[in-house]
C-alpha positions, 0 to 999 in steps of 0.5 A: 499499499505504501508504494501506490501512496507514494506514486499518488504523491509523486503524481501530485507533486509531477503535476504541480511542478509541470504546472509551474515549468510550463507557466514559467516557460510561457512567462519567458516567451511573453517577455521575449515576444511582447508584440505576441500577446498569446503567450501571456493569454494562455498563462490563464490555462495552468490550473485546467492544465494541471487538472488534465495532467493529474487525472490523466496520471492517476488513471494511467499509473498501474500502481496508482490504479490499484487504489481505484480498480478493485476497490472503488469503481465509483472513485475511478468513475469520478476521476475519469469525469474530472479529466473530461471536464478539465480537458473541456475546460482547457480547450475553452481557455485555449480558444479564449487566449487565441482568440484574445490574442488574435484581436490584440494583434489585429489592433496593433496593425490596424488603425481604422476604428471601424475595422477594429470594431467589426473584428472585435464583434466578430471574434467575440461571437465566434469565441461564444460560439465556439464555447458553447459547442465545446461545453455541449461536447464535453457535457455529452461526453461526461454523460456517455461515461454512465451506463444508464445514459448509454442505454437510454441513448438508443431509445433517444436516437429512435425518437430523434425526429420527433424530438427534433421537430418539438425543440425546433418549435419550442426553440424558435425564438432562440434559434431566431436570435441566435442566427440574428447574432451571427448575422449581426456579426459578419453583415457589419450592420452593428458593432460594439462601440457603435452610437445607435438609436433604438426606439428613441433611445440613443446609447452606445453599443457595449456588449453583443451576445448570441441573444441579446445586445446591451446598449449603455444610454447617456445616464449610464442605464443599459438597455438590453434588446433582442439581437432579432430586433437589428434584422426585423426592424429599422433603427439608426446607426450614427458611427457605422461608416464614419464617427464624425456627426453634424450637430445643430441647434435652433435659436428663437430670436427677435427679428431685429437680430443681427444674424451677421454678427451672430455668424461671425461670433459663431465662426470665432467661438468654434475656431477656438474650441477644442470640440469642433473638429474643423470640418464645417460650420454654418448659421442661417435663418431657417424660418420665421414667425410673426413674433420671432426668427428661427435661427439654425446653427450646424457644426461638425465634431468627431464622435457622437459625444463630442457632438453632443457636448459641442451643441450645448456649449455653442448654444450656452455661448450664443445666448450669452453673446445675444444677452451681453452685445445684443440684448434686443435680439432676445425674443419677447412678447410685445403688447402693442 
């Protein structure tokens, strides 16, 4: 009994040493090749790798097998379950590391923000689909290790057609969202980081999964929308091609407003503002009423958030300018 126990302790020690050795090797490779992030990502695989090695040694080593084979088959079966589960865990971790490293590498060689967002969305969905498939296969392999499940499997296969029809009807909505998520990822209609408007709600796409999409609204709330919405209903995407936007403000002013002076003041303000991107601006009278004129000012900025900030700042500046320099331009109610 001492020899099997010593073999068991040796297997545990060998597993810990192998995990440490692999981690040190990956750490050195990461230090030598900082431009290849895959080595740093693979270090997260240390724990599942150690579980795979330990369970494999426990099942393969002949002295150790004596502990499980004759005395307790349930314990041996438990070690087999650990081996299968840890193999699935290790494969999922390797897939996540490779995908994350590929995206990090792509970021270093591409400066186009729209392409980076597209690849980020696509790789994220590929990782989720791959992980779901791997966990499904792992769960199936775990179930097949039970004799009862193998017996039931024959009858399940015989009625697979009926079950498939019933499952297809029951999961119609879920499957629709699944394929909608894949369509969104590879059709490039909406990406992580895009600014979209859904049912009057403006937000930034924060997360895209196989079943839902998360929007971060301007007040930090999260709007969760089924992905099928984006393939069946219209919505606005403000940053699909170019993140720059044209912002506008409306001012209701008196008919005596010096429009030329107001236009010149807007030009001076934008020239000294860090929010304006320098592309375009204008100011003109867009409408009139019996008591006021409607002045519309437009200006461009590099992204939706900056556009919103520029609109607010420009409106405040123009109103302050009229109040201090041309108070007669502010609207008033005439009684005669």
